[in-house]
N, C-alpha and C positions, 0 to 999 in steps of 0.2 A: 504494500500499500504505499502511496506516495501522496503527501498533502501539500498544498501550497495555497498562498494568498497574496493578493495583489497589493497595491500601494496603500499607505496609510491614509487616514482622513486629511484632506488638504489643510496645510497649515494657514493658509490664508483665511480660514473660516467660512462660514456659510455664504450664501448669496446676499442675505439680508445684512450681514455684518459689514459688507463693502458699502452700505448705503445708511449706516447709522447716523452720520452727521446731517444727511439730508432729512432723515426721520425726525431728528431733534429739532431742526428749524421748523419744519412742518408743525410739529408738536406746539412750538411756541406760538406761531401764527394762529393756529387752531384754537388754542386756549384763549388767547388774548381776544379773538373776535367772538368766541363763544360767550364769553363775559358781556361784551357789547350786545349780541343778539338776544341774550336772556333779559336784559335790562330793557332792551327795545320791545321785546315781545310782551313784557309785563306793562310797560307804559302805554303801548298801542292797542293793547287787548287782541293781538293777532295770533290765532293758532297756527297759521302758517309760519310765522317767525318763531314761535316756540318749538314747533315740530323741527324746524331746521335747527334751531338751538339745541334740541335734544340730539338730533343727529351730530351735531358739532360735539357735544358732550361725549357721544360714543366714539368719535373720532379721536378726541384727545384721550380717552382711556384707551383706545385700540393702538395708538401711536405709543402711548406710554408703556402698554403691555409689550409691544413689539420691541421696544428698546430694552426693557427688562429681560425680555426673552433672549434678545441677543447677547446680553451681558452674561446670561447663564450659559448660552451656547458656546461662549468663548471660553468658558472655564475648561481646563484640561480633564481628560478622561481619568478615572480612577479605578482601582481593582474591583470596586463594587458597581461602577456605571463605565463599562469599557468603551461605550460610545460618547461619554461625556454627557452634556445637557442639550444636544442639538434638537432633541424632539421638543424642547420647550417652545420653539418657534411655533411648531404645529399646534401645540395646546393653545397658545395664545390666538392664533388664527381661528381655531374652534370656539373658544370664548367669545371672540369678536362676533362671530356670525350668530351665536345663540343670543348673545345680547342685542343685536340689531333685529332679530325676528321678535323677541319679547317687546322691544321698543315699539315696533310697528303695530303690534296689538293695541298697546296704550295709546298711540296716535289715533288710531281708527275709533277707539272708544271716546275719545275728547272730541272727534269730529262729530260723532253721533249726539253727543250732549249739546254741542254748539248749533247742530241743526234744529234741536228743541228749543233752545233759549239762546239765539244769535245776540253776541255782545256788541257794544259800540266799538268801532275800529278807527284809529287814527291813521289814515292811509298815508299821509304825507311823510312822517317820521318812518313808517313801515317800509316805505319805498326807499328812503335814504340808507337805512340799514341793510336792506337787501342788495343794493348796488354795491356797498362796501364788500359784502360777502362774496359777491362775484369775483372781486378783484383778489380777495384772500384766497379763495378756492382755486383760482388759475394759477396763482404762484405756487401753492402746495401741490397742485397736480404736475406741474413743470418739475417741481423737486423729486417728486416720486415716480415719475414716468419711466425713467431707465431701469429702476430696480423692480418695478412691477412685473416685468417680463422674466425676471431671474428668480424671484423669491414669492413663496405662497403668503409670507407675512406682510411684504411690502405690497403685494398685490391686493391684499385684503384692505390695508390702509388706503391705498390708491382708489379701490372701488368705493370706500366710505367718503373720500373727499370728492369724487366724482358725483356720487348722489347728493352731496351737499350743494355742489355747483348748480346742478340741475334744480334742487330744491330752491336756491336763491333765485334763479330765473323763474321758478313757479310763484315765489312770493312777490317779484317784482310784477308779473302778470295779475296777481290777486289784488295788489295795491292799486294798480291802474284801473282795474275794473270797479273797486269800491270807490276810488277817487272820481271816476267819471260817471258812474251809474248809481253809486249808492247801494249796490246790491252786495250785502255783507255775507251772504251765504257763499260767495267766491271764496272767501277765507278758508272755511273748514273744508271745502271741496279740494282746495290745492293742498292744504295740510294732509288729508287722507291720500292724495295723489302721491305726495312726497313719501309717505309710509309705504304705499304699496309699490312704488317705482323699484325700490331696492330689493324686494323680496327674491326675484329670479337670480340676481347676481349673488345675494347672500346664501341662497340656498345651494347654488353651485359651489361656492367657497366652503360651505358646511359639508357637503358631500365629498370635496377633495379632501379636506382635512381628515375626515372620517376614513376615507379610503387608505390615506397614508397611515394612520393609526392602526388600521386592521392589516397593515402590510401587504396591501393589494400590489398588483404589477403596475408600474408607471404607465401612464397613458401612452407615452412614446415608444414604449418598448413593446415589440411583437414576439411574445415568448414562444409562439409556435416556430417562428423564423429562427429565433435564437437557438432552439433546440436542434433544428434542421442544420444550422451552420456547424454546430459542435459535431454532430453526427457524421458530417461530410468530411472531417478531419481524417487523414490516412491513418489507418491503425486503430480507429475507434469503432467499436461494435455496438455500443449502446450508451445512452445517457438517461439519468434518473435522479430523483429528488432534486429537481432544478427550481429554484426560487430566485426571483427578482423582487426588490422591495426599495422604497424610499426611506432614508432616515430623516431627512428634512429638505427643503429646496434646494436643488442642485447638488445632492448627495444621494446617489442610488447605489445599492449594493447588490451582488449576485452570488449565489452558492450552487454547488451542485456536484454530482458524481459522474465520472466518466469511465466507462468500462474499456479496457484496451485489449488487443488480442495478445501483446506481448508487452510484459512489464518492463522489457528493456527499452521500450519507446516512451516511456512514462515522462521523461524530462522534455523531449521533444514535443509531445502532445499537449503537456501542461503550458509550455511557452507559447506554443501556436494558439491554444484556447485563449490565453490572456490577451495575446495581440489581437485576436479577433473580436474580443469582448470591448476591447478599447476602441479599435478603428471603426467597427460596425455598429457598436451600440452606445459608445461613450461611457462604458463601464470600467472603472479603474479599481474600484474597492471589490475585489472578487476572491472567493475561497473555492477552490476546486480540489476534489479528492479523486485520485486516479487509483482504480482498482482493476483486477483481472475478474474474469467470469466467475471462478470460484468464490472469491470475497462477495461479489455482488449477489450471488445465490445464497450465500450463508446470511447476508443481511436481510434478504427477502423473508427468511424464515424466522427472523426475530420477531418477538411479540411487539405489538405496536403499543 
């Protein structure tokens, strides 16, 4: 039997850690504007503004969780936690998604209450606060755009800021309607719309985080193709116990058993398999066990 593994986890850290300074700046902008929006919502009586402020609060919490998770993820591995704390980022993304869904339920309830008892709304200040929000969210989105394609955690923060940007546009529309027509029901309608808008994106984020925690195969990996590539290596007779999973964004792992016809070929087969995993599938952290048919048969008889 011959065991081998690929490279260690990258020392540069996870994808999110490379964007922590941008996350910190986006957090500062979001928290500052959130306070202004809460005050504006209370003074103007606008549910749309308060709904957007609630999203901003979630954004601030999500960005803070992301930064905390990155700090944990950068801690070195220990004998008890051999992968370190890289999964903290996925847990943070999961928490963000759950909070956003719960927040949407609250906003819809508030919208229902305001349909029954419409409050007086000061549309002028409401419009001014919303316009400032558009500028703040555009800056935050610009800061997070590059990291959103690399990190699940940064992507979650990016989606939250995107939802707030569209929410701010919605508040502007509601303010203009109230200002020009006096129809105050436009405010709870927009507030409910802001809450509903983020549900599909948040649901996808939730599913992706759960998929990683359940150690599902990464979406970009075709496991059937990967198995076929390994089986096509000269000298390989079978492949079994094949697993590919994601540790955290940008860090995928693979393990498997390769049965060879001649154990004298073990080194060559192992090196070839590692190179194929890296070149064809981008997998660098791999663990492969080379075995002959007798050992594979003996393993198959072991109790599960």
